[in-house]
C-alpha positions in Angstrom: -21.9 -10.4 -70.7 -20.9 -9.7 -74.8 -23.5 -12.3 -75.7 -26.3 -10.3 -73.6 -24.8 -6.4 -74.9 -25.2 -7.9 -79.0 -28.1 -9.4 -78.7 -29.5 -6.0 -77.0 -28.4 -4.5 -80.3 -30.3 -7.1 -82.8 -33.5 -5.3 -83.4 -34.5 -7.4 -86.6 -35.9 -4.4 -89.7 -39.1 -5.4 -89.6 -40.2 -6.0 -86.5 -41.5 -3.7 -83.9 -41.5 0.0 -85.2 -42.2 1.3 -82.3 -38.9 0.1 -80.6 -37.0 1.7 -83.4 -39.2 5.5 -83.0 -38.5 4.6 -79.2 -34.7 5.0 -79.8 -34.7 7.3 -82.0 -37.1 9.9 -80.2 -34.4 8.9 -77.3 -31.6 10.4 -79.6 -32.7 13.0 -80.5 -33.6 14.5 -77.3 -30.9 13.6 -76.1 -28.7 15.2 -78.3 -30.5 18.8 -78.4 -28.8 19.1 -82.0 -29.5 17.9 -85.4 -28.0 14.6 -86.3 -27.4 13.4 -89.4 -29.6 10.2 -90.7 -26.3 8.6 -91.6 -25.3 8.8 -87.6 -29.0 7.5 -86.5 -28.6 4.4 -89.1 -25.1 4.0 -87.9 -26.5 3.9 -84.4 -28.8 1.3 -85.1 -26.6 -0.6 -87.3 -29.4 -0.1 -90.1 -29.3 1.9 -93.9 -29.8 5.5 -94.3 -33.0 5.4 -96.6 -34.6 2.8 -93.5 -33.9 5.7 -91.2 -35.2 8.3 -92.8 -38.1 6.6 -93.6 -38.5 5.8 -89.8 -38.2 9.5 -89.1 -40.4 10.8 -91.5 -43.6 8.5 -90.2 -42.2 9.1 -86.6 -42.8 12.8 -87.7 -46.4 12.3 -89.1 -47.3 10.6 -85.7 -46.3 13.5 -83.9 -48.6 15.5 -86.2 -51.4 13.2 -86.1 -51.5 12.9 -82.6 -51.3 17.1 -82.1 -48.3 16.6 -79.9 -46.2 19.5 -78.2 -43.6 18.6 -80.0 -42.3 18.1 -83.7 -39.0 16.4 -85.9 -38.0 19.2 -88.3 -35.0 18.4 -91.1 -33.0 20.8 -91.6 -30.0 20.5 -94.5 -30.6 17.1 -94.3 -30.0 16.6 -90.5 -33.1 15.9 -87.6 -33.8 17.6 -84.4 -36.9 17.6 -81.3 -38.5 20.9 -81.2 -41.2 22.3 -79.2 -44.2 23.6 -81.7 -44.2 27.4 -82.3 -47.7 27.3 -80.6 -46.5 26.4 -77.4 -43.7 29.4 -77.4 -45.9 31.8 -74.9 -46.1 28.7 -72.8 -42.3 27.8 -72.7 -41.2 31.7 -72.3 -43.2 31.8 -69.3 -41.7 28.8 -67.9 -38.4 29.7 -68.8 -39.0 33.6 -67.7 -37.2 34.6 -71.1 -38.4 36.2 -74.3 -36.3 34.6 -76.5 -38.0 36.0 -79.3 -36.7 39.8 -80.1 -38.2 41.1 -83.0 -35.6 41.9 -85.6 -35.5 45.9 -86.2 -36.6 47.3 -89.4 -32.6 48.2 -90.8 -31.8 44.2 -90.0 -34.9 42.8 -91.7 -33.6 44.0 -95.0 -30.6 43.1 -94.0 -31.7 39.4 -93.9 -33.6 39.4 -96.6 -31.0 40.9 -99.3 -28.3 38.3 -97.6 -30.8 35.6 -98.3 -31.9 36.4 -101.9 -28.4 37.6 -102.5 -26.0 35.2 -100.6 -23.4 34.8 -100.6 -23.1 39.0 -100.3 -20.5 41.3 -99.1 -21.5 43.9 -97.1 -20.8 46.5 -99.4 -23.2 45.0 -102.1 -25.7 45.2 -98.9 -25.1 48.7 -98.1 -25.5 49.9 -102.0 -29.0 47.5 -101.8 -30.4 49.5 -98.9 -28.3 52.7 -99.7 -27.3 53.2 -96.0 -24.8 51.8 -93.9 -25.4 48.0 -92.3 -23.0 47.6 -90.1 -25.2 47.4 -87.1 -27.9 45.3 -88.7 -25.2 42.9 -89.5 -23.5 42.9 -86.1 -27.1 42.0 -84.4 -27.6 38.8 -87.0 -24.7 37.5 -86.9 -25.0 37.7 -82.8 -28.5 36.0 -83.3 -26.8 33.5 -85.5 -29.6 34.1 -88.2 -26.2 35.0 -90.7 -22.7 34.3 -90.8 -19.8 34.8 -92.6 -19.0 32.2 -95.6 -15.8 32.8 -97.0 -14.2 35.8 -98.7 -14.8 37.3 -102.1 -11.6 36.8 -104.3 -11.2 40.7 -105.2 -8.7 43.5 -103.7 -9.3 44.1 -100.3 -11.0 40.0 -100.2 -14.2 41.6 -98.3 -16.3 38.9 -96.5 -19.2 37.3 -97.7 -22.6 36.5 -96.0 -25.1 33.9 -95.8 -28.1 32.6 -93.7 -27.3 29.8 -91.3 -29.1 26.6 -90.1 -30.4 28.8 -87.5 -32.2 31.0 -89.8 -33.8 28.1 -91.8 -35.2 26.8 -88.4 -36.9 30.0 -87.1 -38.2 30.5 -90.6 -39.6 27.4 -91.5 -37.2 26.0 -94.3 -35.5 22.9 -94.7 -32.7 23.9 -97.6 -31.6 27.3 -98.8 -33.9 26.5 -101.9 -36.9 26.4 -100.3 -37.0 30.2 -100.0 -39.5 31.4 -102.0 -38.7 33.0 -105.4 -39.0 36.7 -104.5 -41.4 37.3 -107.4 -43.8 34.8 -105.9 -43.6 37.0 -102.2 -43.7 40.4 -104.2 -47.1 39.0 -106.6 -48.7 37.4 -103.3 -48.3 40.9 -101.6 -49.7 42.5 -104.3 -52.8 40.2 -104.2 -53.1 41.0 -101.0 -53.2 45.2 -101.2 -55.9 44.4 -104.0 -58.0 42.4 -101.7 -58.2 45.9 -99.8 
Protein backbone atom coordinates (compact mmCIF):
# COMPACT_ATOMS: atom_id res chain seq x y z
CA UNK A 1 0.00 0.00 0.00
CA UNK A 2 2.86 2.38 0.85
CA UNK A 3 4.39 1.73 -2.59
CA UNK A 4 1.17 2.88 -4.27
CA UNK A 5 1.06 6.10 -2.21
CA UNK A 6 4.69 6.99 -2.91
CA UNK A 7 4.23 6.35 -6.63
CA UNK A 8 1.24 8.72 -6.66
CA UNK A 9 3.29 11.50 -5.04
CA UNK A 10 6.20 11.18 -7.47
CA UNK A 11 5.59 13.62 -10.30
CA UNK A 12 8.67 14.31 -12.43
CA UNK A 13 9.35 18.07 -12.60
CA UNK A 14 9.97 17.96 -16.35
CA UNK A 15 6.75 16.05 -17.07
CA UNK A 16 3.25 17.40 -17.53
CA UNK A 17 2.97 20.91 -16.06
CA UNK A 18 -0.80 20.60 -16.19
CA UNK A 19 -0.65 18.10 -13.32
CA UNK A 20 1.18 20.67 -11.22
CA UNK A 21 -1.28 23.38 -12.27
CA UNK A 22 -4.15 21.12 -11.22
CA UNK A 23 -2.60 20.38 -7.82
CA UNK A 24 -1.75 24.03 -7.12
CA UNK A 25 -5.22 25.15 -8.20
CA UNK A 26 -6.78 22.54 -5.88
CA UNK A 27 -4.59 23.58 -2.94
CA UNK A 28 -5.42 27.26 -3.39
CA UNK A 29 -9.13 26.52 -3.82
CA UNK A 30 -9.44 24.24 -0.79
CA UNK A 31 -7.34 26.48 1.45
CA UNK A 32 -9.47 29.57 0.97
CA UNK A 33 -6.65 31.45 2.73
CA UNK A 34 -3.37 32.65 1.24
CA UNK A 35 -0.65 29.99 0.99
CA UNK A 36 3.09 30.58 1.08
CA UNK A 37 5.09 29.23 -1.84
CA UNK A 38 7.31 27.32 0.60
CA UNK A 39 4.24 25.46 1.93
CA UNK A 40 3.11 24.56 -1.58
CA UNK A 41 6.67 23.47 -2.45
CA UNK A 42 6.74 21.28 0.64
CA UNK A 43 3.47 19.60 -0.35
CA UNK A 44 4.65 19.10 -3.95
CA UNK A 45 8.09 18.05 -2.75
CA UNK A 46 9.91 20.44 -5.09
CA UNK A 47 11.85 23.70 -4.80
CA UNK A 48 10.28 27.09 -4.08
CA UNK A 49 11.54 28.80 -7.27
CA UNK A 50 9.91 26.06 -9.38
CA UNK A 51 6.60 26.51 -7.51
CA UNK A 52 6.71 30.31 -7.92
CA UNK A 53 7.32 29.88 -11.66
CA UNK A 54 4.40 27.46 -11.86
CA UNK A 55 2.11 29.85 -9.99
CA UNK A 56 3.18 32.74 -12.23
CA UNK A 57 2.51 30.61 -15.35
CA UNK A 58 -0.86 29.47 -13.99
CA UNK A 59 -1.80 33.07 -13.25
CA UNK A 60 -0.92 34.08 -16.83
CA UNK A 61 -2.94 31.12 -18.09
CA UNK A 62 -6.03 32.37 -16.21
CA UNK A 63 -5.61 35.85 -17.70
CA UNK A 64 -5.05 34.55 -21.24
CA UNK A 65 -8.18 32.40 -21.04
CA UNK A 66 -10.20 35.31 -19.61
CA UNK A 67 -11.28 33.20 -16.65
CA UNK A 68 -13.47 34.38 -13.75
CA UNK A 69 -10.76 33.63 -11.22
CA UNK A 70 -7.22 34.82 -10.74
CA UNK A 71 -4.29 34.26 -8.42
CA UNK A 72 -3.16 37.18 -6.31
CA UNK A 73 0.15 37.56 -4.49
CA UNK A 74 0.12 39.50 -1.23
CA UNK A 75 3.36 39.56 0.75
CA UNK A 76 4.54 36.40 -1.03
CA UNK A 77 1.38 34.48 -0.16
CA UNK A 78 -0.84 33.28 -2.98
CA UNK A 79 -4.63 33.10 -3.04
CA UNK A 80 -7.28 32.15 -5.57
CA UNK A 81 -9.90 34.93 -5.88
CA UNK A 82 -12.66 36.01 -8.24
CA UNK A 83 -12.08 38.85 -10.68
CA UNK A 84 -13.40 42.29 -9.69
CA UNK A 85 -15.46 42.47 -12.87
CA UNK A 86 -17.72 39.71 -11.52
CA UNK A 87 -18.37 41.22 -8.07
CA UNK A 88 -21.89 42.42 -8.89
CA UNK A 89 -22.96 38.92 -9.96
CA UNK A 90 -21.37 37.29 -6.93
CA UNK A 91 -23.13 39.79 -4.64
CA UNK A 92 -26.45 38.92 -6.30
CA UNK A 93 -25.79 35.24 -5.68
CA UNK A 94 -24.86 35.83 -2.05
CA UNK A 95 -27.60 38.47 -1.67
CA UNK A 96 -25.31 40.72 0.33
CA UNK A 97 -23.59 44.00 -0.29
CA UNK A 98 -20.08 43.14 0.85
CA UNK A 99 -18.64 46.27 -0.77
CA UNK A 100 -19.81 48.99 1.58
CA UNK A 101 -18.12 52.25 0.83
CA UNK A 102 -16.00 54.05 3.39
CA UNK A 103 -16.93 57.45 4.78
CA UNK A 104 -14.80 60.48 3.94
CA UNK A 105 -13.35 60.40 7.46
CA UNK A 106 -12.46 56.70 7.10
CA UNK A 107 -10.82 57.29 3.71
CA UNK A 108 -8.77 60.17 5.09
CA UNK A 109 -7.72 58.08 8.08
CA UNK A 110 -6.86 55.10 5.90
CA UNK A 111 -4.75 57.27 3.58
CA UNK A 112 -2.84 58.72 6.54
CA UNK A 113 -2.18 55.25 7.94
CA UNK A 114 -1.13 53.89 4.53
CA UNK A 115 1.39 56.68 3.95
CA UNK A 116 2.63 57.23 7.51
CA UNK A 117 2.54 53.70 8.93
CA UNK A 118 3.11 52.84 11.66
CA UNK A 119 1.24 55.82 13.12
CA UNK A 120 -0.57 56.62 16.37
CA UNK A 121 -4.16 57.85 16.70
CA UNK A 122 -2.84 61.17 18.08
CA UNK A 123 -0.70 61.62 14.95
CA UNK A 124 -3.72 60.85 12.76
CA UNK A 125 -5.85 63.36 14.71
CA UNK A 126 -3.14 66.00 14.36
CA UNK A 127 -2.95 65.57 10.57
CA UNK A 128 -6.75 65.53 10.14
CA UNK A 129 -7.40 68.27 12.68
CA UNK A 130 -10.27 66.28 14.25
CA UNK A 131 -10.72 63.14 16.34
CA UNK A 132 -10.46 59.88 14.38
CA UNK A 133 -11.74 57.36 16.97
CA UNK A 134 -14.79 56.32 14.95
CA UNK A 135 -12.89 56.06 11.65
CA UNK A 136 -10.12 53.97 13.24
CA UNK A 137 -12.73 51.65 14.82
CA UNK A 138 -14.50 51.15 11.47
CA UNK A 139 -11.22 50.44 9.67
CA UNK A 140 -10.23 47.91 12.35
CA UNK A 141 -13.68 46.30 12.02
CA UNK A 142 -13.26 46.03 8.23
CA UNK A 143 -9.76 44.56 8.75
CA UNK A 144 -8.14 47.28 6.64
CA UNK A 145 -5.85 48.34 9.48
CA UNK A 146 -4.37 46.61 12.53
CA UNK A 147 -2.63 47.40 15.77
CA UNK A 148 1.02 46.88 14.96
CA UNK A 149 2.68 47.60 18.28
CA UNK A 150 3.15 50.41 20.77
CA UNK A 151 5.32 53.49 20.62
CA UNK A 152 8.15 53.64 23.16
CA UNK A 153 7.10 56.81 24.99
CA UNK A 154 4.99 57.72 28.02
CA UNK A 155 1.52 56.23 27.74
CA UNK A 156 2.79 53.78 25.08
CA UNK A 157 0.22 54.74 22.40
CA UNK A 158 -0.93 52.08 19.93
CA UNK A 159 0.63 52.12 16.46
CA UNK A 160 -1.56 51.38 13.45
CA UNK A 161 -0.61 50.01 10.04
CA UNK A 162 -2.40 48.51 7.04
CA UNK A 163 -3.28 44.81 6.72
CA UNK A 164 -3.03 42.20 3.99
CA UNK A 165 -6.77 42.76 3.45
CA UNK A 166 -6.00 46.42 2.64
CA UNK A 167 -3.40 45.28 0.11
CA UNK A 168 -5.89 42.86 -1.48
CA UNK A 169 -8.71 45.43 -1.67
CA UNK A 170 -6.46 48.04 -3.27
CA UNK A 171 -4.60 45.64 -5.57
CA UNK A 172 -1.11 45.85 -4.05
CA UNK A 173 1.24 42.92 -3.42
CA UNK A 174 3.18 44.67 -0.65
CA UNK A 175 3.22 48.01 1.18
CA UNK A 176 6.11 49.28 -0.94
CA UNK A 177 3.81 49.03 -4.02
CA UNK A 178 1.67 51.91 -2.71
CA UNK A 179 2.44 54.81 -5.08
CA UNK A 180 4.42 57.72 -3.68
CA UNK A 181 2.18 60.52 -2.42
CA UNK A 182 3.87 63.01 -4.76
CA UNK A 183 3.00 60.80 -7.77
CA UNK A 184 -0.66 60.64 -6.71
CA UNK A 185 -0.80 64.42 -6.26
CA UNK A 186 0.85 65.03 -9.65
CA UNK A 187 -1.51 62.59 -11.35
CA UNK A 188 -4.50 64.35 -9.74
CA UNK A 189 -3.17 67.75 -10.90
CA UNK A 190 -2.74 66.42 -14.45
CA UNK A 191 -6.36 65.24 -14.51
CA UNK A 192 -7.59 68.61 -13.17
CA UNK A 193 -5.49 70.50 -15.71
CA UNK A 194 -7.09 68.52 -18.56
CA UNK A 195 -10.57 69.42 -17.29
